[in-house]
VEXDREN-2710 file (C-alpha; in Angstrom, 1 decimal):
% VEXDREN-2710
k/r/px/py/pz
1/MET/117.2/81.6/84.9
2/THR/120.9/81.0/84.3
3/LYS/121.6/82.9/87.7
4/ASN/119.0/80.6/89.5
5/LEU/120.3/77.5/88.0
6/THR/123.9/78.4/89.3
7/ARG/122.6/79.3/92.2
8/THR/121.6/75.8/92.4
9/ARG/124.1/74.1/91.3
10/LEU/126.3/75.3/93.7
11/LEU/123.4/75.0/96.4
12/GLY/124.1/71.3/95.8
13/LEU/127.4/71.2/95.5
14/ALA/127.9/72.5/98.8
15/LEU/125.8/70.2/100.7
16/TRP/127.6/67.3/99.1
17/LEU/130.7/68.9/100.7
18/ALA/128.6/68.9/103.6
19/ALA/127.6/65.3/104.1
20/LEU/131.0/63.9/102.7
21/ALA/132.5/66.2/105.7
22/ALA/129.9/65.2/108.4
23/PHE/130.4/61.7/107.4
24/ALA/134.4/62.1/107.2
25/LEU/134.1/63.4/110.9
26/TYR/131.6/60.6/111.3
27/SER/133.2/57.7/110.4
28/VAL/136.3/59.0/111.8
29/GLU/135.0/59.0/115.1
30/ALA/132.7/55.9/114.3
31/SER/136.4/54.2/113.8
32/ARG/138.3/55.6/116.5
33/ALA/136.2/54.5/118.9
34/ARG/135.5/51.1/117.3
35/LEU/139.0/50.4/117.3
36/ALA/139.8/52.2/120.5
37/GLY/137.0/49.4/121.8
38/GLU/139.1/46.5/120.5
39/LEU/142.1/48.3/122.0
40/GLU/140.6/47.9/124.9
41/VAL/139.1/43.9/125.1
42/THR/142.2/42.9/123.7
43/GLY/144.2/44.5/126.1
44/ARG/142.2/43.2/128.6
45/THR/142.3/39.7/127.6
46/LEU/146.2/40.0/127.3
47/HIS/145.9/40.9/131.3
48/ARG/144.0/38.4/132.6
49/LEU/146.0/35.8/130.2
50/ILE/149.6/37.0/131.5
51/SER/147.8/37.6/135.1
52/GLN/146.7/33.8/134.8
53/ARG/150.1/33.2/133.9
54/ALA/151.7/34.8/136.2
55/ALA/149.7/33.1/138.8
56/GLN/151.1/29.7/137.5
57/HIS/154.3/30.8/138.7
58/ASP/153.1/32.1/142.1
59/ALA/151.4/28.5/142.5
60/HIS/154.9/26.2/141.2
61/MET/157.2/28.6/143.5
62/THR/154.1/27.8/146.7
63/SER/154.0/24.1/145.6
64/LEU/158.4/23.9/145.7
65/ILE/159.3/25.8/148.7
66/ALA/156.7/23.8/150.4
67/LEU/158.5/20.4/149.0
68/THR/161.9/22.2/149.6
69/SER/160.4/22.0/153.8
70/ALA/159.6/18.6/154.0
71/ASP/163.4/17.6/153.5
72/PRO/163.4/15.4/150.2
73/PRO/166.2/14.4/148.4
74/LEU/167.6/17.0/146.0
75/GLY/167.1/14.4/143.3
76/ALA/163.6/14.5/144.1
77/VAL/163.9/18.3/143.7
78/ARG/165.6/18.6/140.5
79/GLN/162.5/16.0/139.3
80/VAL/160.0/18.9/139.7
81/MET/161.9/21.7/139.0
82/GLU/162.3/20.2/135.6
83/SER/158.8/18.9/135.1
84/ILE/157.9/22.2/135.5
85/SER/160.2/23.5/133.5
86/ARG/159.4/21.6/130.5
87/PHE/155.8/22.1/130.5
88/TYR/155.9/26.0/131.1
89/PRO/158.8/27.3/128.6
90/ARG/158.6/30.9/129.9
91/ILE/159.7/29.4/133.2
92/ALA/163.3/29.4/131.9
93/TRP/165.2/29.1/134.6
94/ILE/164.4/27.5/138.0
95/ALA/167.1/27.5/140.9
96/LEU/166.7/26.3/144.6
97/VAL/170.1/28.7/146.5
98/SER/170.8/29.1/150.0
99/LEU/171.6/32.5/152.1
100/GLY/174.3/31.7/154.2
101/GLY/174.0/31.4/157.8
102/GLU/171.5/34.1/159.5
103/GLY/172.1/35.0/162.9
104/GLY/169.7/33.9/165.0
105/GLU/168.3/31.2/163.0
106/GLY/169.9/28.1/163.4
107/GLY/172.8/28.4/160.6
108/GLY/171.6/26.5/157.9
109/ALA/168.4/24.3/157.0
110/ALA/167.9/20.7/156.8
111/VAL/167.8/21.5/153.1
112/ALA/171.4/22.7/152.9
113/SER/172.4/20.2/154.9
114/GLY/171.9/17.5/152.4
115/ALA/173.2/19.3/149.6
116/ALA/176.4/19.6/151.7
117/ALA/175.6/15.5/152.4
118/ALA/175.2/15.5/147.9
119/GLY/178.1/17.4/147.7
120/ALA/176.8/20.6/147.3
121/GLY/178.9/23.5/148.7
122/ALA/177.5/25.6/151.9
123/ALA/177.5/29.0/151.0
124/PRO/179.6/31.5/152.2
125/ALA/179.0/33.7/154.9
126/GLY/177.4/36.9/153.5
127/GLY/177.3/34.9/149.6
128/VAL/174.8/32.9/147.8
129/SER/174.7/28.9/147.4
130/MET/173.6/27.0/144.6
131/LEU/172.2/23.8/145.6
132/VAL/169.6/23.1/142.8
133/GLU/169.5/24.7/139.3
134/VAL/167.5/23.9/135.8
135/PRO/168.8/23.8/133.5
136/GLU/172.2/23.9/134.7
137/GLY/174.9/26.8/133.9
138/GLY/171.2/29.1/132.5
139/GLY/170.5/31.1/135.9
140/GLU/172.3/34.4/137.1
141/ASP/174.8/36.3/139.5
142/LEU/172.2/36.3/142.2
143/THR/175.0/37.8/144.1
144/PRO/174.0/42.2/144.1
145/LEU/170.9/40.1/145.0
146/ARG/171.4/38.5/148.2
147/GLY/170.8/41.6/150.4
148/ALA/167.3/42.4/149.0
149/ILE/166.3/38.5/149.0
150/GLY/167.1/38.0/151.9
151/GLU/165.0/40.9/153.3
152/GLN/161.8/39.9/152.0
153/LEU/159.1/38.7/154.2
154/ARG/159.1/34.4/154.0
155/GLY/156.9/33.0/152.5
156/LYS/156.6/36.5/150.0
157/ILE/157.2/36.6/146.4
158/SER/159.2/39.5/145.3
159/VAL/159.9/40.5/141.6
160/TYR/162.9/42.0/140.1
161/ALA/164.5/43.2/136.5
162/SER/167.7/41.0/134.8
163/GLN/168.6/40.8/130.8
164/ASN/167.6/40.2/127.7
165/GLY/163.9/39.6/128.4
166/ARG/163.8/38.5/131.4
167/TYR/162.8/39.0/135.1
168/LEU/163.1/36.5/138.0
169/LEU/160.8/36.0/141.0
170/ALA/162.0/34.9/144.1
171/LYS/160.6/33.6/147.8
172/ARG/162.7/32.6/150.9
173/ALA/161.3/29.0/152.7
174/GLN/160.7/29.4/156.0
175/ALA/161.7/29.9/159.3
176/PRO/164.4/28.2/159.9
177/SER/165.8/27.5/156.5
178/ASP/167.5/30.0/154.4
179/ALA/167.3/28.4/151.1
180/ALA/165.1/30.1/148.6
181/LEU/163.6/29.7/145.4
182/VAL/164.2/31.6/142.3
183/PHE/162.3/31.8/139.0
184/GLY/163.8/33.8/136.0
185/ILE/160.8/34.1/133.4
186/ASP/161.0/35.2/130.0
187/ALA/158.7/37.9/129.0
188/ARG/158.7/37.0/125.9
189/LEU/156.9/33.9/126.2
190/LEU/154.7/34.7/128.4
191/LEU/152.7/35.6/124.9
192/GLU/151.6/33.2/122.5
193/PRO/152.5/33.6/119.0
194/GLU/148.3/33.4/118.3
195/GLU/147.9/35.7/121.3
196/ARG/150.1/39.0/119.5
197/PRO/147.6/41.8/118.6
198/SER/149.6/42.2/115.6
199/TRP/148.5/45.3/115.4
200/ALA/149.1/46.8/118.8
201/HIS/152.7/48.2/119.9
202/LEU/152.8/45.6/123.5
203/ARG/155.1/46.4/125.6
204/LEU/155.7/44.8/129.7
205/MET/157.5/47.2/131.8
206/LEU/158.9/46.8/135.4
207/ASP/159.8/49.3/137.5
208/GLY/160.4/51.8/134.4
209/GLN/162.9/48.9/132.8
210/GLU/161.5/47.3/129.3
211/LEU/161.1/43.9/130.1
212/LEU/159.4/43.6/126.2
213/ASP/158.8/45.6/123.7
214/LEU/156.8/44.0/120.3
215/PRO/156.2/47.0/117.9
216/ALA/153.2/46.6/115.4
217/ASP/153.6/45.2/112.3
218/GLU/154.7/47.1/109.1
219/ASP/151.5/46.4/107.1
220/PHE/149.2/48.3/109.4
221/GLY/150.4/51.8/108.7
222/THR/151.6/54.5/110.9
223/GLY/149.2/56.7/112.9
224/SER/147.2/60.3/111.5
225/ALA/148.7/62.9/113.5
226/LEU/145.3/64.3/113.5
227/VAL/143.9/62.1/116.1
228/ALA/144.7/61.2/118.8
229/ALA/145.9/57.0/119.5
230/PRO/144.5/55.2/121.2
231/HIS/146.2/53.9/124.8
232/PHE/146.2/50.2/127.2
233/GLU/148.2/49.6/130.5
234/LYS/146.7/48.3/133.3
235/VAL/149.3/46.3/135.8
236/ILE/149.7/42.3/135.7
237/ASP/147.6/40.7/138.6
238/GLY/150.4/38.2/140.3
239/GLU/151.5/37.6/144.1
240/GLY/154.6/40.7/144.4
241/GLN/154.6/40.8/140.3
242/ARG/154.1/44.4/139.4
243/ILE/154.6/44.0/136.1
244/LEU/152.6/47.0/134.1
245/LEU/151.4/46.0/130.4
246/THR/150.9/48.5/128.4
247/LEU/149.0/48.9/124.2
248/ASP/149.3/51.5/121.5
249/ARG/147.6/51.7/118.1
250/ALA/148.6/53.4/115.7
251/LEU/145.4/55.0/114.0
252/PRO/146.3/55.3/109.5
253/LEU/143.9/57.0/107.6
254/ALA/143.3/54.5/105.8
255/ALA/141.6/52.9/109.3
256/LEU/139.4/55.7/110.5
257/LEU/138.1/56.7/106.8
258/PRO/138.0/53.7/105.0
259/PRO/138.6/54.9/100.8
260/SER/135.8/52.5/100.0
261/GLN/133.0/53.6/102.2
262/LEU/133.9/57.6/101.5
263/LEU/133.2/56.3/97.4
264/GLY/130.2/54.7/98.0
265/PHE/128.9/57.4/100.6
266/ALA/130.3/59.6/98.0
267/VAL/128.4/58.2/95.4
268/LEU/125.9/58.4/96.9
269/ALA/125.8/61.4/98.3
270/GLY/126.0/62.7/94.5
271/LEU/123.1/60.8/93.6
272/ALA/120.9/62.5/96.9
273/SER/122.6/65.8/95.8
274/PHE/121.1/65.4/92.2
275/ALA/117.7/64.9/93.3
276/LEU/117.5/67.5/95.4
277/MET/118.7/69.5/92.9
278/PHE/116.6/68.4/90.4
279/ALA/113.3/68.6/93.5
280/LEU/115.1/72.6/93.6
281/ARG/114.6/73.2/90.0
282/GLN/111.6/71.5/89.1
283/ARG/109.7/73.4/92.3
284/ALA/111.5/76.6/91.8
285/ALA/110.6/76.3/87.4
286/ALA/106.9/75.5/89.5
287/GLN/106.6/78.7/90.8
288/ALA/108.8/81.0/88.3
289/SER/105.9/79.3/86.1
290/LEU/103.6/80.3/88.7
291/GLN/104.9/83.7/88.9
292/THR/105.0/84.3/85.6
293/ALA/101.6/83.0/85.0
294/ARG/100.2/85.5/87.8
295/GLN/102.4/88.5/86.7
296/ALA/101.5/88.0/83.0
297/GLU/97.3/88.4/84.7
298/ALA/98.4/91.5/86.2
299/ARG/99.9/92.8/83.7
300/ALA/96.9/92.0/81.7
301/LEU/94.1/93.3/84.1
302/LEU/96.7/96.9/84.5
303/GLN/96.7/96.9/80.8
304/GLU/92.9/96.5/80.0
305/ARG/92.9/99.7/82.6
306/GLU/95.5/101.3/81.6
307/THR/93.1/100.7/78.1
308/LEU/89.8/101.6/79.4
309/LEU/91.4/105.0/81.1
310/ALA/93.3/106.0/77.5
311/HIS/90.1/105.9/76.2
312/ALA/88.3/107.7/78.8
313/SER/90.8/110.5/78.4
314/ARG/90.6/110.7/74.5
315/VAL/86.8/110.9/75.3
316/ASN/86.8/113.5/77.9
317/ALA/89.2/115.3/75.5
318/MET/86.9/115.2/72.8
319/GLY/84.8/117.5/74.7
320/GLU/87.1/120.1/74.2
321/LEU/87.9/119.6/70.7
322/ALA/84.4/119.5/70.1
323/SER/84.0/123.4/69.4
324/GLY/86.9/123.5/67.5
325/MET/85.6/120.5/65.0
326/ALA/82.2/122.2/64.7
327/HIS/83.9/125.5/63.7
328/GLU/86.0/123.2/60.9
329/LEU/82.5/121.5/59.8
330/THR/81.2/124.7/59.2
331/GLN/83.3/125.3/56.2
332/PRO/82.9/122.3/54.3
333/LEU/79.0/122.4/55.4
334/THR/78.5/125.6/54.0
335/ALA/80.2/125.5/51.1
336/VAL/78.1/122.0/50.3
337/LEU/75.0/124.2/51.4
338/SER/76.1/126.8/48.6
339/ARG/77.4/125.3/45.8
340/SER/73.9/122.9/46.5
341/GLN/71.9/126.0/45.8
342/ALA/73.6/127.9/42.6
343/ALA/73.5/123.7/40.9
344/LEU/69.4/123.9/41.9
345/ARG/69.4/127.3/39.6
346/LEU/71.3/126.5/37.1
347/ALA/69.3/123.1/36.8
348/SER/66.1/125.1/36.9
349/ALA/66.8/127.0/34.1
350/GLU/65.2/127.5/30.8
351/LYS/68.7/125.9/29.7
352/PRO/70.7/123.9/32.1
353/ASP/74.8/124.7/31.9
354/LEU/75.5/120.9/32.5
355/GLY/79.3/122.0/32.9
356/LEU/78.6/124.4/35.4
357/ILE/76.2/122.0/37.3
358/ALA/79.0/119.4/37.2
359/GLN/81.3/122.1/38.7
360/ALA/79.6/122.9/41.7
361/LEU/78.9/118.8/41.9
362/ASP/82.6/118.2/42.5
363/VAL/82.8/120.8/45.0
364/ASN/80.0/118.9/46.7
365/VAL/81.6/115.7/47.0
366/ARG/85.5/117.4/47.8
367/GLU/83.8/119.1/50.5
368/ALA/81.7/116.3/51.8
369/LYS/85.2/114.1/51.6
370/ARG/86.6/116.6/53.6
371/ALA/83.4/116.5/56.3
372/GLY/84.0/113.0/56.2
373/ALA/88.0/113.0/57.2
374/MET/87.5/115.2/60.0
375/LEU/84.7/113.1/61.4
376/LYS/86.8/110.1/61.3
377/ARG/89.5/111.4/63.0
378/MET/86.8/112.1/66.0
379/ARG/85.3/108.6/65.4
380/ASP/89.1/106.9/65.5
381/TYR/90.2/109.0/68.4
382/ALA/87.2/108.0/70.7
383/SER/87.6/104.6/69.1
384/ASN/87.9/101.7/72.1
385/LYS/89.5/99.6/70.2
386/ALA/92.7/97.3/71.6
387/PRO/96.2/98.1/71.1
388/ALA/97.4/96.5/68.5
389/PRO/101.3/98.1/67.8
390/VAL/102.4/97.9/64.3
391/ALA/104.9/99.4/62.3
392/SER/103.4/103.4/61.6
393/ASP/104.7/106.3/60.0
394/LEU/105.7/108.7/63.0
395/ASN/104.9/111.6/60.2
396/GLY/101.6/110.6/59.8
397/ILE/100.4/110.0/63.0
398/VAL/101.7/114.0/63.6
399/THR/100.5/115.0/61.0
400/GLU/97.0/113.5/61.9
401/ILE/96.6/114.5/65.5
402/VAL/98.5/118.6/64.3
403/ALA/94.5/117.9/62.0
404/LEU/92.2/117.8/65.3
405/THR/94.1/120.3/67.3
406/SER/94.9/122.6/65.1
407/ALA/91.4/124.0/65.6
408/ASP/91.6/124.1/68.5
409/LEU/94.8/126.0/69.1
410/ALA/94.2/128.6/65.8
411/ARG/91.3/130.1/68.5
412/ARG/93.8/130.5/71.1
413/GLY/96.3/132.5/69.2
414/ILE/98.6/129.4/69.7
415/ALA/101.5/128.6/66.3
416/LEU/101.9/125.5/65.1
417/GLU/105.7/124.6/64.0
418/LEU/106.5/120.9/62.4
419/GLN/109.9/120.2/60.9
420/LEU/109.0/116.6/60.6
421/ALA/112.5/114.2/59.2
422/GLY/112.0/113.4/55.3
423/ASP/112.6/109.8/55.3
424/GLY/109.4/109.1/57.3
425/PRO/111.0/107.6/60.6
426/GLU/108.8/104.4/61.4
427/ALA/108.8/102.7/64.6
428/VAL/106.3/99.6/66.0
429/VAL/103.4/101.6/67.9
430/ASP/99.6/101.9/68.6
431/PRO/99.3/104.4/66.7
432/ILE/95.7/105.4/68.1
433/GLU/98.1/105.9/71.8
434/MET/100.6/107.5/69.6
435/GLU/98.3/110.3/69.1
436/GLN/96.7/110.4/72.4
437/VAL/100.5/111.2/74.0
438/LEU/100.9/113.3/71.1
439/HIS/97.6/115.1/72.2
440/ASN/98.2/114.9/75.6
441/LEU/101.5/116.6/75.3
442/ILE/99.9/119.0/72.8
443/ARG/97.2/120.0/75.5
444/ASN/99.6/120.4/78.3
445/ALA/102.2/122.8/76.5
446/ALA/98.9/125.0/75.3
447/ASP/97.8/124.9/79.0
448/ALA/101.6/126.2/79.6
449/LEU/101.1/128.8/76.9
450/GLU/97.9/130.6/77.7
451/GLY/98.9/134.5/77.9
452/THR/101.9/134.0/76.5
453/VAL/102.5/136.4/73.3
454/GLY/103.6/134.9/70.2
455/ALA/103.0/131.3/71.8
456/ARG/104.8/128.4/69.9
457/ILE/104.5/124.8/69.6
458/SER/107.7/122.7/67.9
459/ILE/106.6/119.1/67.0
460/GLU/109.8/117.2/65.3
461/THR/110.7/114.1/64.6
462/ARG/114.0/112.3/63.9
463/ALA/116.0/109.2/63.2
464/VAL/118.8/108.9/65.8
465/GLY/120.9/105.5/65.2
466/GLY/118.4/102.2/65.8
467/GLU/115.9/104.8/67.7
468/VAL/113.2/107.4/66.4
469/GLN/112.3/110.6/68.4
470/VAL/109.2/113.0/68.7
471/VAL/110.0/115.8/69.9
472/VAL/107.2/118.7/71.3
473/SER/108.4/121.8/72.6
474/ASP/106.8/125.1/73.5
475/ASN/108.8/128.4/74.1
476/GLY/106.7/129.4/77.2
477/PRO/108.0/129.4/81.5
478/GLY/109.0/125.6/81.6
479/ILE/109.3/123.1/84.0
480/ALA/110.3/124.1/87.3
481/ALA/113.8/122.3/88.8
482/GLU/111.6/121.3/91.7
483/VAL/108.5/119.8/89.6
484/LEU/110.8/117.9/86.9
485/PRO/111.5/114.7/89.0
486/LYS/107.8/114.4/90.1
487/LEU/106.4/115.2/86.4
488/PHE/105.6/111.6/85.3
489/THR/104.1/110.8/89.1
490/PRO/101.0/109.5/89.2
491/PHE/97.7/112.5/90.7
492/PHE/100.6/114.3/90.8
493/THR/99.4/118.4/89.4
494/THR/100.4/121.4/89.2
495/LYS/96.7/122.5/87.8
496/ALA/93.6/123.2/90.6
497/ASP/91.5/121.3/88.3
498/GLY/94.1/118.8/86.7
499/MET/93.4/114.5/88.1
500/GLY/97.8/114.3/88.0
501/LEU/96.9/111.2/84.9
502/GLY/97.6/112.5/81.7
503/LEU/101.9/112.7/81.9
504/SER/101.7/108.6/83.9
505/LEU/99.5/108.1/81.4
506/CYS/101.7/109.1/78.9
507/GLN/104.7/107.6/80.2
508/THR/102.8/103.8/80.0
509/LEU/101.6/104.3/76.6
510/VAL/105.0/104.9/75.3
511/GLU/106.9/102.3/78.0
512/ARG/103.9/99.5/76.4
513/VAL/106.2/99.8/73.3
514/ASP/109.6/98.7/74.8
515/GLY/110.5/103.3/74.6
516/ARG/110.5/106.0/77.2
517/ILE/109.4/109.4/77.2
518/GLU/111.4/112.1/78.6
519/ALA/111.1/115.7/80.0
520/GLN/113.6/118.9/80.2
521/ASN/113.8/122.9/80.1
522/GLY/114.8/123.5/76.2
523/GLU/118.0/126.0/76.3
524/GLY/116.0/128.5/75.2
525/GLY/113.1/128.8/77.6
526/GLY/110.2/126.3/77.3
527/ALA/109.5/123.0/78.3
528/ARG/110.7/120.2/75.8
529/PHE/109.6/116.4/75.7
530/VAL/111.8/113.7/73.9
531/ILE/109.9/110.9/72.8
532/THR/112.2/107.7/71.9
533/LEU/111.0/104.3/70.5
534/PRO/112.7/101.1/68.7
535/ALA/113.0/102.0/64.8
536/ALA/111.1/100.1/63.3
537/SER/113.5/98.3/61.8
538/ALA/115.2/97.4/64.7
539/ARG/112.3/94.9/65.1
540/LYS/110.6/92.4/63.7
541/SER/109.3/93.6/60.3
542/GLN/105.5/93.8/61.2
543/PRO/103.3/94.8/58.3
544/ILE/103.4/99.0/58.3
545/ALA/100.0/100.8/59.2
546/GLY/98.1/102.8/56.1
547/THR/98.2/106.3/57.4
548/HIS/94.8/108.5/57.9
549/ASP/92.9/110.2/55.7
550/ALA/94.0/113.9/55.7
END
């Protein structure tokens, strides 16, 4: 029962741990997918916002280029630039520049002429001349980019990396003008503070150069090495503005496997596991009870059949004892007859001798009791009473079976020796069944001794520690080595007319009272059977059965 209980508890614990592991794996995967999906949605949203703002840059550049082509006063151009810079702080710098005279294009444009009239210097050959700048002095040195801007297709926007988180947009005016418009975009202002995801690492890259690097807030912790962090990247949609937006999200273990959810599931799984263990225990207990009931029923049926077999065996044995008992009964009956006849003669005398008559009657009483005791032994031995184990004196049981078998043994010329312990060893047994065991052993020994000169059977009782023993031995040929292991097997016999049930029945009757029976060959030859039983003192105290009348 304890082993089954431990097994059930281990099963419950294993199921609970398996459920926790499954929940943890599911929770981690579900959280990872949810957080990755959130990153994807946020990335697409930011991409759309930045792309819209990049498109605004394109529109403003197109409008300003168109304005300059109409040869407006530079003051008007400046006003427009200032308005754009004021409403769009991310456009940190706007400049209208002259790239200098280019062969085949008729020299400077109208805007350049207007700039000269307004006092702005014309661009030196191979140089860049600043026509209008908003804010003043807040721009970039465009000299290194003069060649790249000059090679741009007119009307197309190109993007260039700059410094301090800025990048430049440049667009040339239509021919024959040598003017170009340049925007300086502050990448840090492409997103409003509230638009920026604090839990993600955001970067903007231009041709491998980092424009913006915004790490995630420290409050969101570092990612777990067990799970790959989700990543988002996409190029901004804008004419010539090939800016790469990347988002990386760390996945801390607490975000993947929230402690509160894990604890809640652990409690629920524990309760479910406990309920399952309880149900399994109840089912096991019910099955065990049913199995115990079936086993008890089977044992009862087996015991009933064994009892019937034992009774049949005893009845069969009575036929073998009948001739000896008849001879034994002849003696007391003859004595009763002769004494009764003598008493009749004395009583019919002229002067009856009452003393002699009384003596004759005393002899009659004694011999009648002797005959009655013989008949009682036979009646008890052949009885069909239910087994009733009680604390019994083994010496008394041996004495009873000797009284039943001595006549038959004497007729067959077999001596019977008794070595009974003086302290009267006791065991909790059914006296009739124990007599039957001893009778089977004595009968088998007598059969084995048939034709042996000086045939002898010995019966010994003794106490050994907390056990008592009855030893039945003979001086016959002993037991063959190949027969010894199969001696107590049902239906195994070495006799031509035997059924092979005698010793098997002996083993059953002895084991029924927690004893054991062993067969061996004696050191000096012959067979030796040892019956070992728990001593009555070592078991629960029970009333001692009265010995049979001798």
